[in-house]
C-alpha positions as CSV (number, residue, x, y, z in Angstrom):
1,M,3.6,8.2,-40.5
2,T,1.4,8.6,-37.4
3,A,3.4,10.1,-34.4
4,V,3.7,7.9,-31.4
5,N,2.0,9.4,-28.3
6,P,4.8,9.0,-25.6
7,L,2.2,9.1,-22.8
8,K,0.1,6.5,-24.4
9,N,3.2,4.4,-25.0
10,R,4.2,4.7,-21.3
11,A,0.7,3.8,-20.2
12,R,0.8,0.6,-22.3
13,R,4.2,-0.3,-20.8
14,I,2.6,0.2,-17.3
15,V,-0.2,-2.1,-18.3
16,R,2.3,-4.7,-19.4
17,D,4.3,-4.6,-16.3
18,L,1.3,-4.6,-13.9
19,A,0.1,-7.7,-15.8
20,G,3.6,-9.4,-14.9
21,L,3.4,-8.3,-11.3
22,Y,-0.2,-9.3,-10.6
23,P,-1.4,-12.0,-13.1
24,E,-3.9,-13.3,-10.4
25,A,-5.5,-9.9,-9.7
26,A,-9.3,-10.1,-9.4
27,C,-12.2,-8.5,-7.6
28,A,-11.6,-8.8,-3.9
29,L,-15.4,-8.9,-3.1
30,L,-17.1,-12.2,-2.9
31,F,-20.4,-12.5,-4.8
32,D,-22.6,-14.8,-6.8
33,G,-24.2,-12.7,-9.6
34,P,-24.7,-9.1,-10.5
35,L,-27.0,-8.1,-7.6
36,Q,-24.6,-9.5,-4.9
37,L,-21.8,-7.6,-6.4
38,L,-23.7,-4.4,-6.7
39,V,-24.8,-4.6,-3.0
40,A,-21.3,-5.5,-2.0
41,T,-19.7,-2.7,-3.9
42,I,-22.2,-0.2,-2.3
43,L,-21.2,-1.6,1.2
44,S,-17.5,-1.3,0.3
45,A,-17.6,2.6,0.4
46,Q,-15.3,3.8,3.3
47,C,-14.9,0.1,4.3
48,T,-12.5,-2.7,3.6
49,D,-13.4,-5.5,1.2
50,V,-12.5,-7.9,4.0
51,R,-15.0,-6.5,6.4
52,V,-17.7,-6.5,3.6
53,N,-17.0,-10.2,2.9
54,L,-17.5,-10.9,6.5
55,V,-21.0,-9.2,6.3
56,T,-22.4,-10.4,3.0
57,P,-22.9,-14.2,3.6
58,A,-25.6,-13.6,6.2
59,L,-27.0,-10.6,4.3
60,F,-27.4,-12.5,1.0
61,A,-28.9,-15.5,2.9
62,R,-31.5,-13.2,4.4
63,Y,-32.1,-11.2,1.2
64,P,-31.7,-13.5,-1.8
65,D,-33.0,-11.2,-4.5
66,A,-33.8,-7.6,-5.4
67,A,-37.4,-7.9,-4.3
68,A,-36.3,-9.1,-0.8
69,F,-34.0,-6.1,-0.4
70,A,-36.7,-3.8,-1.7
71,N,-39.2,-5.1,0.9
72,A,-36.7,-5.5,3.8
73,D,-37.3,-4.0,7.3
74,R,-35.0,-1.1,7.2
75,A,-34.0,-1.5,10.9
76,E,-33.1,-5.2,10.3
77,L,-31.1,-4.3,7.2
78,E,-29.2,-1.7,9.0
79,R,-28.3,-4.1,11.9
80,L,-26.9,-6.6,9.4
81,I,-24.6,-4.1,7.7
82,Q,-23.8,-1.9,10.7
83,S,-20.2,-2.9,10.9
84,T,-19.4,-1.5,7.3
85,G,-19.9,2.0,8.5
86,F,-22.4,4.7,7.3
87,F,-24.9,2.0,7.6
88,R,-28.0,4.0,7.6
89,N,-27.1,5.7,4.3
90,K,-26.0,2.5,2.7
91,A,-29.2,0.7,3.9
92,R,-31.3,3.4,2.4
93,N,-29.4,3.4,-0.9
94,I,-29.5,-0.5,-1.1
95,Q,-33.2,-0.5,-0.5
96,L,-34.1,2.3,-2.9
97,C,-31.7,0.9,-5.5
98,C,-33.5,-2.5,-5.3
99,Q,-36.9,-0.9,-5.5
100,Q,-35.8,0.7,-8.7
101,I,-34.4,-2.6,-10.1
102,V,-37.7,-4.2,-9.3
103,A,-39.9,-1.4,-10.7
104,G,-37.8,-0.5,-13.7
105,H,-35.8,-3.7,-14.6
106,G,-38.0,-6.6,-13.7
107,G,-35.8,-7.4,-10.7
108,Q,-32.6,-7.9,-12.8
109,V,-29.6,-5.7,-12.4
110,P,-29.2,-3.7,-15.7
111,S,-26.0,-4.2,-17.6
112,T,-25.2,-0.8,-19.1
113,M,-23.6,2.4,-17.6
114,E,-26.6,4.4,-18.8
115,E,-29.0,2.1,-16.8
116,L,-26.9,1.6,-13.7
117,T,-25.8,5.1,-12.9
118,P,-29.4,6.4,-12.2
119,L,-29.8,3.8,-9.5
120,A,-29.5,5.0,-5.9
121,G,-26.0,4.7,-4.5
122,V,-24.5,3.9,-7.9
123,G,-21.9,6.1,-9.4
124,R,-19.6,5.3,-12.3
125,K,-17.1,3.6,-10.0
126,T,-19.7,1.2,-8.7
127,A,-21.1,0.7,-12.2
128,N,-17.7,-0.1,-13.6
129,V,-17.1,-2.7,-11.0
130,V,-20.4,-4.3,-11.8
131,L,-20.0,-4.1,-15.5
132,G,-16.4,-5.3,-15.6
133,N,-16.9,-8.3,-13.1
134,A,-20.5,-9.4,-13.6
135,F,-21.1,-8.6,-17.2
136,A,-17.6,-8.8,-18.7
137,T,-18.0,-5.2,-20.0
138,P,-14.6,-3.3,-19.8
139,G,-14.6,-0.5,-17.3
140,I,-12.1,1.4,-15.1
141,P,-13.4,1.8,-11.5
142,V,-11.4,4.8,-10.2
143,D,-11.2,4.4,-6.4
144,T,-8.7,6.1,-4.1
145,H,-5.9,3.7,-5.1
146,V,-6.5,4.0,-9.0
147,G,-6.7,7.8,-8.7
148,R,-3.6,8.1,-6.4
149,L,-1.4,6.0,-8.5
150,S,-2.6,7.4,-11.8
151,R,-1.5,10.9,-10.6
152,R,1.8,9.6,-9.3
153,M,2.6,7.9,-12.5
154,G,1.7,11.0,-14.5
155,L,-1.3,9.5,-16.3
156,T,-3.6,12.2,-15.2
157,V,-3.5,15.5,-13.2
158,H,-7.0,15.3,-12.0
159,V,-8.6,14.5,-8.7
160,D,-12.2,14.2,-9.9
161,P,-12.6,10.5,-10.5
162,V,-14.7,11.0,-13.6
163,K,-12.0,13.0,-15.2
164,V,-9.3,10.4,-14.1
165,E,-11.4,7.8,-15.7
166,R,-11.7,9.8,-19.0
167,D,-7.9,10.2,-19.1
168,L,-7.3,6.5,-18.5
169,M,-9.8,5.5,-21.1
170,G,-7.9,7.5,-23.6
171,L,-4.5,5.8,-22.7
172,I,-5.3,2.3,-21.8
173,P,-6.6,-0.3,-24.4
174,K,-10.3,-1.1,-23.8
175,K,-9.8,-4.7,-23.4
176,E,-7.4,-4.0,-20.4
177,W,-9.6,-1.6,-18.6
178,T,-11.0,-4.1,-16.0
179,M,-7.8,-5.8,-15.2
180,F,-5.8,-2.6,-15.2
181,G,-8.2,-1.4,-12.4
182,H,-7.7,-4.6,-10.3
183,R,-3.9,-4.5,-10.7
184,M,-3.7,-0.9,-9.8
185,I,-5.6,-1.6,-6.7
186,Y,-3.3,-4.4,-5.8
187,H,-0.3,-2.4,-6.3
188,G,-1.8,0.5,-4.3
189,R,-2.5,-1.9,-1.4
190,R,0.8,-3.7,-1.5
191,V,3.4,-1.2,-2.6
192,C,2.3,2.4,-3.6
193,H,0.7,3.2,-0.3
194,A,-0.9,6.6,0.3
195,R,1.4,7.9,3.1
196,R,4.6,5.9,2.8
197,P,5.0,4.4,-0.8
198,L,7.6,1.8,-1.0
199,C,9.3,3.5,-4.0
200,E,12.6,1.7,-3.5
201,E,10.8,-1.6,-3.8
202,C,8.6,-0.6,-6.6
203,S,9.4,-2.1,-10.1
204,L,7.2,0.6,-11.7
205,A,9.2,3.4,-10.2
206,K,10.8,3.8,-13.6
207,F,7.5,5.3,-14.9
208,C,6.9,7.5,-11.9
209,P,7.6,11.2,-12.1
210,K,7.4,11.3,-8.3
211,V,10.5,9.1,-8.0
212,G,12.9,10.4,-10.8
213,V,13.3,10.5,-14.6
214,I,10.6,8.7,-16.5
215,Q,12.0,5.8,-18.5
216,N,10.2,4.5,-21.6
217,A,11.6,1.0,-21.4
């Protein structure tokens, strides 16, 4: 008989409880197609999704495809995204990324991790957001919320997002990866805050070593 892995068993119970708490969880960025999601995700670094969603309607109206971004006037692009912060670096990455998409992928956002991560401004987190929400390919985007909650729940000891992702991929069923990421983000924003987590209100506290004895039920 195969021994039950207690950590994997607990991880799957967390998945179950998160699904009950946040059945409506979804990507908070507004987009129409892979390119818009890719650009919006690049803009979301060090910025709220709410702010990004305020900026992108005018941005996407001005630049409807990868070629338009690739050939954009950099100063104009910077002005349109300035309120998202780090706008010069983001504008450079978006333009270079779209130039790479036009040159190497016929203007279409590629649909694999191996093709996405070489693009400017695209790490594994951004690639997983695009894969999971634009291409229905399961992925766990490890942002600050997913990393923080995973450590608090004892699912990883790592800070490096790539190592956190690796640990979670070994514990969470693949079909749940994308929704697990969404639900962890929801929980991080609503309950398990960085500075003052609402542990007394948290229905997942039974799984959290930071709160008390871990329960398996």
